[in-house]
C-alpha positions as CSV (number, residue, x, y, z in Angstrom):
1,M,24.5,-112.2,-87.1
2,G,25.7,-114.6,-89.8
3,R,27.8,-114.7,-93.0
4,V,25.6,-114.9,-95.9
5,K,26.4,-115.0,-99.6
6,I,24.5,-112.5,-101.9
7,T,24.1,-113.2,-105.7
8,F,23.0,-110.3,-108.1
9,Y,21.6,-110.8,-111.3
10,G,20.8,-108.9,-114.7
11,A,21.3,-104.8,-114.5
12,L,22.6,-105.2,-110.8
13,V,25.8,-106.7,-111.7
14,R,26.4,-103.6,-113.6
15,V,25.9,-101.5,-110.6
16,T,27.7,-103.7,-108.0
17,G,30.7,-104.8,-110.3
18,E,30.5,-108.1,-109.1
19,K,28.1,-111.1,-109.2
20,T,28.6,-112.4,-105.7
21,V,29.6,-110.7,-102.3
22,E,29.7,-112.2,-98.6
23,I,28.7,-110.1,-96.0
24,N,27.6,-110.2,-92.1
25,C,24.2,-109.3,-91.3
26,S,21.2,-110.3,-89.1
27,T,18.4,-109.5,-91.3
28,L,17.9,-108.6,-95.0
29,R,17.2,-105.1,-94.2
30,D,20.8,-105.1,-92.6
31,A,22.1,-106.5,-95.4
32,I,20.6,-104.0,-97.8
33,D,21.9,-101.4,-95.6
34,A,25.6,-102.6,-96.0
35,L,25.3,-103.0,-99.5
36,T,24.1,-99.7,-99.7
37,A,27.1,-98.3,-97.9
38,R,29.4,-100.6,-100.2
39,Y,27.8,-99.6,-103.9
40,G,26.1,-96.5,-103.1
41,V,22.7,-94.7,-103.9
42,Q,22.6,-96.1,-107.1
43,F,22.1,-99.5,-105.7
44,K,19.7,-98.6,-102.8
45,N,17.5,-96.5,-105.6
46,R,17.4,-99.9,-107.8
47,I,16.3,-101.9,-104.6
48,L,14.0,-99.7,-102.5
49,D,11.6,-97.1,-103.3
50,E,11.4,-93.4,-101.9
51,K,9.7,-94.8,-99.0
52,G,12.1,-97.4,-98.2
53,K,10.2,-100.2,-99.5
54,L,11.2,-102.8,-101.7
55,R,10.5,-101.9,-105.4
56,R,8.0,-104.3,-107.2
57,F,10.1,-105.4,-109.7
58,I,12.9,-106.8,-107.6
59,N,12.6,-110.3,-106.4
60,I,14.9,-111.4,-103.6
61,Y,15.2,-115.3,-102.5
62,I,16.8,-116.5,-99.4
63,N,17.7,-120.3,-100.0
64,G,15.3,-120.4,-102.9
65,K,12.5,-119.1,-100.9
66,D,10.8,-116.0,-102.2
67,I,10.9,-113.2,-99.1
68,R,7.2,-112.4,-99.8
69,F,6.5,-115.6,-98.1
70,L,8.9,-115.2,-95.5
71,N,8.9,-111.8,-93.4
72,H,9.8,-109.7,-96.4
73,I,12.6,-107.2,-95.8
74,D,12.7,-108.2,-92.2
75,T,13.4,-111.7,-92.8
76,R,16.2,-112.9,-90.5
77,L,19.3,-114.4,-91.8
78,K,21.6,-116.8,-90.6
79,D,25.2,-118.0,-91.1
80,G,25.2,-119.8,-94.6
81,D,22.1,-118.3,-96.0
82,K,22.2,-117.7,-99.7
83,V,20.4,-114.7,-101.0
84,S,19.6,-114.0,-104.7
85,V,18.6,-110.4,-105.6
86,I,17.1,-110.6,-109.1
87,P,15.3,-107.6,-111.1
88,A,12.3,-108.9,-113.0
89,V,13.1,-108.6,-116.7
90,G,10.4,-107.3,-119.1
91,G,9.7,-107.5,-122.6
92,G,7.3,-108.0,-125.6
C-alpha cells in the first residue's frame, strides 16, 4: 500500500470540491472505493457504470500512462504514484 496523489479535472472538481487529494491504497480499484467513501455516490456514478466498470468517457492515467494499457482498474499503485482522473470533453 502506498500514498498516491490523485488529481481531478473538469466537472469532477465540482463534485469533489478539490483539485488534488492524497490517499493510501494498493490498487486503482481501492483508490476509487476510498474516493467514493470520501465524496459519495455522486462521485462513484461519474466514474463507474451500473456494473462497476469504468465509464467510457473517463480517462485515468498513472504516472502519465493510460490505464487501458496497464491493468485497467486493477492496476497496482505504489508510494509516490500520480493518478490523473480526466473526464472526456465533447463538443461540436
